C-alpha positions in Angstrom: 18.9 -18.4 6.0 16.0 -16.4 8.2 18.5 -13.8 8.7 19.3 -12.9 5.0 15.3 -13.3 4.3 14.7 -10.6 6.8 17.4 -8.5 5.7 16.0 -8.9 1.8 12.5 -8.4 3.3 13.1 -4.9 4.8 15.1 -3.6 1.7 12.0 -4.9 -0.6 9.6 -3.1 1.7 11.9 0.2 2.0 12.3 0.2 -2.0 8.3 -0.5 -2.2 7.6 2.4 -0.1 9.8 4.9 -2.0 8.1 3.9 -5.2 4.6 4.2 -4.0 5.5 7.9 -3.6 6.4 8.2 -7.3 3.2 10.8 -7.8 5.2 13.4 -5.2 6.9 13.9 -8.7 3.8 16.0 -9.9 5.5 18.6 -7.5 7.9 19.4 -10.3 6.7 18.1 -13.1 3.9 19.7 -14.9 0.9 16.9 -15.4 -2.2 19.3 -16.0 -4.0 17.6 -13.3 -4.6 19.5 -10.1 -3.8 17.3 -6.9 -6.0 18.7 -4.5 -8.9 17.3 -6.8 -8.0 14.6 -8.6 -7.4 11.0 -8.2 -3.9 9.4 -7.9 -4.4 7.1 -10.5 -5.4 9.7 -12.9 -1.8 10.3 -13.2 -1.6 6.8 -14.6 -4.3 7.4 -17.1 -3.9 5.8 -20.8 -4.3 9.3 -22.3 -1.9 11.1 -19.9 1.3 12.2 -21.1 3.2 10.6 -17.8 1.0 7.9 -17.9 3.7 5.3 -18.6 6.1 6.7 -15.9 3.4 6.3 -12.9 2.2 2.8 -14.1 5.8 1.6 -14.0 6.3 3.0 -10.6 2.9 1.7 -9.4 4.0 -1.9 -10.7 7.6 -1.4 -9.2 5.9 -0.6 -5.8 3.2 -3.5 -6.0 6.4 -6.1 -6.9 8.6 -4.9 -4.3 6.1 -4.9 -1.4 4.6 -8.2 -2.7 8.1 -9.8 -2.6 8.9 -8.5 1.0 5.8 -9.4 2.5 5.9 -13.0 1.1 9.7 -13.4 2.2 8.5 -12.1 5.8 5.5 -14.4 5.6 7.7 -17.5 4.7 10.2 -16.5 7.2 7.6 -16.2 10.0 6.2 -19.7 9.2 9.4 -21.3 8.9 10.3 -24.4 11.2 12.4 -23.6 14.1 15.5 -25.0 14.3 17.0 -26.4 17.6 18.2 -23.4 19.1 17.7 -20.0 18.4 19.9 -18.6 16.2 20.8 -14.8 17.6 21.0 -13.2 14.2 17.3 -14.3 13.6 14.9 -11.8 15.0 12.5 -12.5 17.6 9.3 -12.5 14.9 10.8 -14.9 12.7 12.0 -17.5 15.8 8.8 -19.4 15.2 7.8 -22.8 13.9 4.2 -23.5 12.8 2.8 -24.0 16.3 4.4 -20.8 17.4 3.5 -18.7 14.3 0.0 -19.9 15.0 0.1 -18.3 18.4 1.1 -15.0 16.8 -2.0 -14.7 14.2 -1.7 -10.9 14.0 1.5 -11.6 12.1 0.2 -14.2 9.7 -2.7 -12.0 9.2 -0.6 -8.6 8.7 1.8 -10.1 6.3 -1.0 -11.9 4.4 -2.4 -8.5 4.1 0.6 -6.7 3.1 1.0 -9.2 0.2 -2.6 -8.6 -1.1 -2.0 -5.0 -1.1 1.5 -5.5 -3.4 -0.3 -7.8 -5.6 -3.3 -5.8 -5.9 -1.2 -2.5 -6.5 0.8 -4.4 -9.4 -2.4 -5.4 -11.0 -3.9 -2.1 -10.4 -1.0 -0.6 -12.7 -1.9 -3.1 -15.7 -5.7 -1.7 -15.4 -5.2 2.0 -15.8 -8.1 4.2 -16.6 -8.5 5.5 -20.2 -9.3 9.1 -19.3 -9.3 11.4 -16.3 -13.2 11.4 -15.2 -12.5 14.4 -12.7 -11.2 17.1 -15.1 -12.7 15.7 -18.3 -16.5 16.1 -18.1 -16.6 14.0 -21.3 -14.8 11.3 -19.8 -17.0 11.5 -16.9 -20.0 11.5 -18.9 -18.7 8.3 -20.8 -18.1 6.5 -17.4 -21.6 7.0 -16.0 -23.1 5.9 -19.1 -20.8 3.0 -18.7 -19.3 3.6 -22.4 -15.7 3.6 -21.1 -13.3 0.3 -21.3 -14.2 -2.5 -18.9 -10.3 -1.5 -17.2 -12.3 1.4 -15.4 -14.7 -1.3 -13.5 -11.6 -3.7 -12.8 -9.2 -0.5 -11.7 -12.1 0.1 -9.2 -11.9 -3.2 -7.7 -8.1 -3.9 -7.9 -7.8 -0.4 -6.0 -10.2 -1.2 -3.4 -8.5 -4.5 -2.8 -5.1 -2.8 -2.4 -6.5 -0.3 0.0 -8.4 -3.0 1.9 -5.0 -5.1 2.4 -2.9 -1.8 3.4 -5.6 -1.2 6.0 -5.8 -4.7 7.7 -1.7 -4.8 7.0 -1.4 -1.6 8.8 -3.8 -2.6 12.1 -2.5 -6.2 12.2 1.3 -5.5 12.1 0.6 -2.7 14.4 -1.1 -4.8 16.7 1.4 -7.3 16.4 4.6 -5.1 17.0 2.8 -3.8 20.2 1.4 -7.0 21.6 4.6 -9.5 20.7 6.9 -6.4 22.0 8.4 -6.6 18.4 9.6 -3.5 16.2 9.7 -0.7 18.5 10.0 2.2 16.0 6.5 0.8 14.5 5.2 -0.1 18.3 5.6 3.8 18.9 4.5 5.2 15.7 1.8 3.0 14.4 -1.0 3.6 16.6 -0.9 7.2 15.4 -0.3 6.5 11.5 -3.3 4.0 11.8 -5.3 6.8 13.1 -4.5 9.1 10.5 -4.9 6.7 7.8 -8.5 5.6 8.8 -9.5 9.4 8.9 -7.9 9.8 5.2 -9.9 6.9 4.0 -13.1 8.3 5.4 -12.3 11.5 4.0 -11.6 9.9 0.5 -14.5 7.7 0.4 -16.8 10.7 1.3 -15.4 12.7 -1.6 -15.9 9.7 -3.8 -19.5 9.4 -3.2 -20.0 13.3 -3.2 -18.4 13.2 -6.6 -20.2 10.4 -7.8 -23.6 11.9 -6.8 -22.3 15.2 -8.6 -22.2 17.2 -5.2 -18.7 18.3 -6.1 -15.1 17.1 -5.4 -14.6 17.6 -1.6 -10.7 17.9 -2.0 -10.8 14.3 -3.4 -7.2 14.6 -4.5 -5.7 16.0 -1.4 -7.4 13.4 0.7 -6.5 10.3 -1.6 -2.8 11.5 -1.4 -2.7 11.9 2.3 -4.3 8.1 2.3 -1.3 6.8 0.0 1.3 8.8 1.8 0.4 7.5 4.7 0.6 4.1 3.6 4.1 4.4 2.0 5.4 6.3 5.3 4.0 3.5 7.6 5.7 0.8 5.0 8.8 2.6 5.2 8.8 2.5 9.3 7.7 -1.0 9.1 11.1 -1.6 6.9 13.4 0.3 9.1 11.7 -1.5 12.2 12.3 -5.1 10.5 15.9 -3.8 9.7 16.5 -3.0 13.5 15.0 -5.8 14.7 17.2 -8.1 13.0 20.4 -6.3 14.5 
């Protein structure tokens, strides 16, 4: 059973990574939003013509990653049998005591599950309008005259990105410390470094926008941020699948 769970987890994570990049459709589909200046989440705003599509892909991405992370977390904590099964990857050959000696795995999978859950919740709390391109929307947001979903969306988005960052760091460390997942062990540190840089750029741009000092290419920074999360998740999925083989 753990071997089947591992295979299912890899497939779920890979599909989740693909769904999380649905925003790249804006390259071929006219959305009316400037990808260099606008939030990614504005694509899914309630007043956008394709908002329903992007909310659906965000929901799918969140649920797929959540399911894959929970499956891997349960496999990691599953009691070990009397003898190792060669069809089960090394990271899943643990009992409760062994799992406790590999805390980076438990932290990483738990954080990835948080990312998935928060992303799914985020899709159910869309913005009502696009503040970076609609001055009236921005003014209402500043005055607190927008629906409560704006504040809730900010919280769920923050939780999602926090979960993603913690998962990227923890599972990359686990790959290198425990001798697991060679593709992730090789590429993970570079992806984490790039993700931290993109996150710093995004946070600085958000602060500048809220202070009325321009957008600082907010959209480009945030799109790089979410793209790196998707790429890292895809590498993780491939790594898990290869480890099983």
